[in-house]
C-alpha positions as CSV (number, residue, x, y, z in Angstrom):
1,X,112.1,111.7,70.0
2,X,114.9,109.6,68.6
3,X,114.4,106.5,70.8
4,X,110.5,106.4,70.8
5,X,110.4,102.9,69.5
6,X,112.8,101.5,72.2
7,X,111.1,103.4,75.0
8,X,107.6,102.1,74.2
9,X,108.9,98.6,73.6
10,X,110.2,98.7,77.2
11,X,106.9,100.0,78.4
12,X,105.0,97.3,76.5
13,X,107.2,94.4,77.5
14,X,108.1,95.5,81.1
15,X,105.0,94.2,82.8
16,X,104.2,97.5,84.4
17,X,101.0,97.7,86.5
18,X,99.3,100.0,88.8
19,X,99.0,99.5,92.6
20,X,95.5,98.0,92.1
21,X,96.8,95.5,89.5
22,X,95.4,97.3,86.5
23,X,97.6,97.7,83.5
24,X,98.3,101.3,82.6
25,X,97.6,102.8,79.2
26,X,100.7,104.4,77.6
27,X,100.1,107.5,75.6
28,X,102.3,109.6,73.4
29,X,102.1,113.2,72.1
30,X,102.3,113.4,68.3
31,X,102.9,116.7,66.7
32,X,102.7,116.0,62.9
33,X,102.1,113.3,60.3
34,X,105.6,111.8,60.6
35,X,105.2,111.6,64.4
36,X,101.8,109.9,64.0
37,X,103.3,107.2,61.7
38,X,106.2,106.5,64.1
39,X,103.9,106.4,67.2
40,X,101.5,104.0,65.5
41,X,104.4,101.8,64.4
42,X,105.8,101.8,67.9
43,X,102.5,100.5,69.3
44,X,101.5,103.6,71.2
45,X,98.0,103.0,72.5
46,X,96.6,106.5,73.0
47,X,97.7,109.2,70.6
48,X,97.5,112.7,72.0
49,X,97.4,115.7,69.7
50,X,96.3,119.2,70.0
51,X,96.0,122.8,68.7
52,X,96.4,126.1,70.5
53,X,93.4,128.4,70.8
54,X,95.9,131.3,70.7
55,X,97.0,132.3,67.2
56,X,100.2,133.7,68.5
57,X,101.1,130.7,70.6
58,X,100.2,128.4,67.8
59,X,102.6,130.1,65.3
60,X,105.4,130.2,67.8
61,X,104.9,126.5,68.8
62,X,104.1,124.9,65.4
63,X,104.8,127.6,62.7
64,X,101.1,127.4,61.7
65,X,98.1,129.5,62.6
66,X,95.3,127.9,64.6
67,X,93.1,127.1,61.6
68,X,95.9,125.4,59.6
69,X,97.1,123.5,62.7
70,X,93.5,122.4,63.4
71,X,93.1,121.1,59.8
72,X,96.2,119.0,60.2
73,X,95.1,117.6,63.6
74,X,91.7,116.6,62.4
75,X,93.3,114.7,59.5
76,X,95.6,112.9,61.9
77,X,92.8,112.1,64.2
78,X,90.8,110.4,61.4
79,X,93.8,108.4,60.3
80,X,94.6,107.3,63.9
81,X,91.0,106.3,64.5
82,X,90.9,104.3,61.3
83,X,93.9,102.4,62.5
84,X,92.1,101.4,65.7
85,X,93.9,103.8,68.0
86,X,92.5,105.8,70.8
87,X,92.8,109.6,70.2
88,X,92.9,112.4,72.7
89,X,92.6,115.9,71.2
90,X,93.5,118.9,73.3
91,X,92.9,122.6,73.2
92,X,96.0,124.4,74.4
93,X,95.9,127.9,75.9
94,X,92.2,127.2,76.5
95,X,92.0,129.4,79.6
96,X,94.4,132.2,78.6
97,X,97.6,133.1,76.8
98,X,100.8,134.8,77.8
99,X,100.8,136.6,74.5
100,X,97.1,137.3,73.9
101,X,95.7,137.4,77.4
102,X,92.1,136.2,77.6
103,X,91.0,133.7,75.0
104,X,87.4,134.1,73.7
105,X,85.3,131.2,75.1
106,X,83.6,130.7,71.7
107,X,87.0,130.1,70.1
108,X,87.7,127.2,72.4
109,X,84.2,125.8,72.0
110,X,84.6,126.1,68.2
111,X,87.7,123.9,68.2
112,X,86.0,121.4,70.5
113,X,83.0,121.2,68.2
114,X,85.4,120.4,65.3
115,X,86.9,117.6,67.3
116,X,83.5,116.2,68.1
117,X,82.4,116.4,64.4
118,X,85.6,114.4,63.5
119,X,84.5,111.6,66.0
120,X,87.0,112.4,68.7
121,X,85.6,111.2,72.0
122,X,88.5,112.1,74.4
123,X,89.1,115.9,74.8
124,X,91.4,117.7,77.0
125,X,91.5,121.4,77.9
126,X,95.0,122.7,78.7
127,X,95.9,125.7,80.7
128,X,99.3,126.2,79.0
129,X,100.2,129.5,80.6
130,X,98.7,128.7,84.0
131,X,96.1,131.5,83.9
132,X,93.0,129.5,84.8
133,X,91.0,129.9,88.0
134,X,88.4,127.5,89.5
135,X,85.3,129.4,88.5
136,X,86.5,129.7,84.9
137,X,87.4,126.0,84.8
138,X,83.9,125.0,85.9
139,X,82.3,127.4,83.4
140,X,84.3,126.2,80.4
141,X,84.1,122.5,81.1
142,X,80.3,122.9,81.7
143,X,80.0,124.6,78.3
144,X,82.0,121.7,76.6
145,X,79.8,119.1,78.3
146,X,76.7,121.0,77.0
147,X,78.1,120.5,73.4
148,X,78.3,116.7,73.8
149,X,77.5,114.8,77.0
150,X,79.3,111.6,75.9
151,X,82.8,112.8,75.5
152,X,85.5,111.8,78.0
153,X,87.0,115.0,79.4
154,X,90.6,115.6,80.7
155,X,92.3,118.6,82.2
156,X,95.9,119.9,82.0
157,X,96.9,122.6,84.4
158,X,100.1,124.5,85.1
159,X,100.9,125.9,88.5
160,X,102.0,129.4,87.6
161,X,99.8,131.1,90.1
162,X,99.5,128.3,92.6
163,X,96.0,127.3,91.5
164,X,96.8,124.0,89.8
165,X,95.3,121.7,92.4
166,X,92.3,124.0,93.0
167,X,91.6,123.9,89.2
168,X,91.8,120.1,89.2
169,X,89.1,119.9,91.8
170,X,87.0,122.4,90.0
171,X,87.3,120.3,86.9
172,X,86.3,117.2,88.8
173,X,83.1,119.0,90.0
174,X,82.4,119.5,86.3
175,X,82.6,115.8,85.6
176,X,86.3,115.6,84.5
177,X,87.8,112.2,85.5
178,X,91.2,112.4,83.7
179,X,93.6,114.7,85.5
180,X,96.9,115.2,83.8
181,X,99.9,116.0,85.9
182,X,103.7,115.8,85.8
183,X,106.0,113.7,88.0
184,X,107.9,116.0,90.3
185,X,106.0,119.0,89.1
186,X,108.3,119.3,86.1
187,X,107.4,120.9,82.8
188,X,106.6,124.3,81.5
189,X,106.3,125.9,78.1
190,X,109.4,127.2,76.1
191,X,107.2,129.8,74.4
192,X,105.5,131.0,77.5
193,X,108.4,132.0,79.8
194,X,106.3,132.6,82.9
195,X,104.5,129.3,82.8
196,X,105.5,127.2,85.8
197,X,105.6,123.4,85.8
198,X,102.6,121.2,85.6
199,X,100.5,120.2,88.6
200,X,102.8,117.8,90.6
201,X,101.6,114.2,90.4
202,X,102.7,113.4,94.0
203,X,100.7,116.4,95.4
204,X,97.6,115.5,93.3
205,X,97.7,111.8,94.2
206,X,98.2,112.7,97.9
207,X,95.2,115.1,97.8
208,X,92.9,112.6,96.1
209,X,93.9,109.8,98.5
210,X,93.3,112.2,101.5
211,X,89.8,112.7,100.1
212,X,89.2,109.0,100.1
213,X,89.4,108.6,96.3
214,X,91.1,105.6,94.8
215,X,93.9,106.3,92.3
216,X,95.6,102.9,92.0
217,X,98.9,104.7,92.3
218,X,101.6,103.7,94.8
219,X,102.0,107.1,96.5
220,X,104.9,106.1,98.8
221,X,106.8,104.7,95.8
222,X,106.1,107.8,93.8
223,X,107.5,110.0,96.6
224,X,110.6,107.9,97.0
225,X,111.3,108.0,93.2
226,X,110.8,111.8,93.1
227,X,113.4,112.2,96.0
228,X,115.8,110.0,94.0
229,X,115.4,112.1,90.9
230,X,115.9,115.3,92.8
231,X,119.2,113.9,94.2
232,X,120.3,112.7,90.8
233,X,119.8,116.1,89.1
234,X,121.0,117.9,92.2
235,X,117.9,120.2,92.3
236,X,114.9,120.6,94.5
237,X,111.7,119.6,92.9
238,X,108.7,121.9,93.5
239,X,106.3,119.4,95.0
240,X,104.9,120.2,98.5
241,X,104.7,116.6,99.6
242,X,108.5,116.1,99.1
243,X,109.0,118.9,101.7
244,X,106.2,118.4,104.2
245,X,105.8,114.6,104.0
246,X,102.7,112.5,103.4
247,X,99.6,112.4,105.6
248,X,98.4,109.2,103.9
249,X,99.3,106.1,105.8
250,X,99.9,102.8,104.0
251,X,97.2,100.3,104.5
252,X,98.1,97.4,106.8
253,X,98.5,94.1,105.1
254,X,95.7,91.7,105.5
């Protein structure tokens, strides 16, 4: 991204904070060694990197097979950690692939094991094509937790078959506490044409707050912003809350 340095400077100097007063952690996706160098120079706090468990998807996405891509990611993770950066490593296509179908469980766990051996303590499983279902989510995250109990787990789901939110809750039952989502339900995958957008942040936050869980996110502000973005781009965003309205009522001021 050409303006990475300017963007993160604005994040860093803009005084952004969550509704609860906490300062957010800004992360960035790095795809190669050059991207890693630029991200570290720009002051990115959490460096996200990953490899696809699908050989076909990996080659289409990076031009490398899974093993070659994994070798590069492990090298990058070690360099980032040595520079004092937080690293999150992901396994893409962990729950299925639009090209290869079902991905063998042991292939995913093998990649996770390599991450753990390299000292990575933040690991995300990504459902790139949106094939996951809740029982599969609980099973795979349970298997990852059995490998190493002390890793911080994250999930990344697409809503291709309408199971994104259900999969998030299944991940939570498995001990996952970092739920990745996309503002307005935007996103997708250029190499997996049927993949819908990511789980919608507004819908996820609304569901969590309805369950009585604290997110430190200003839901009403998020909804208003999503409406403005939809108007700006003259398109209807896919989130449900934008259409049905929120059932979460703002707390009265003390």
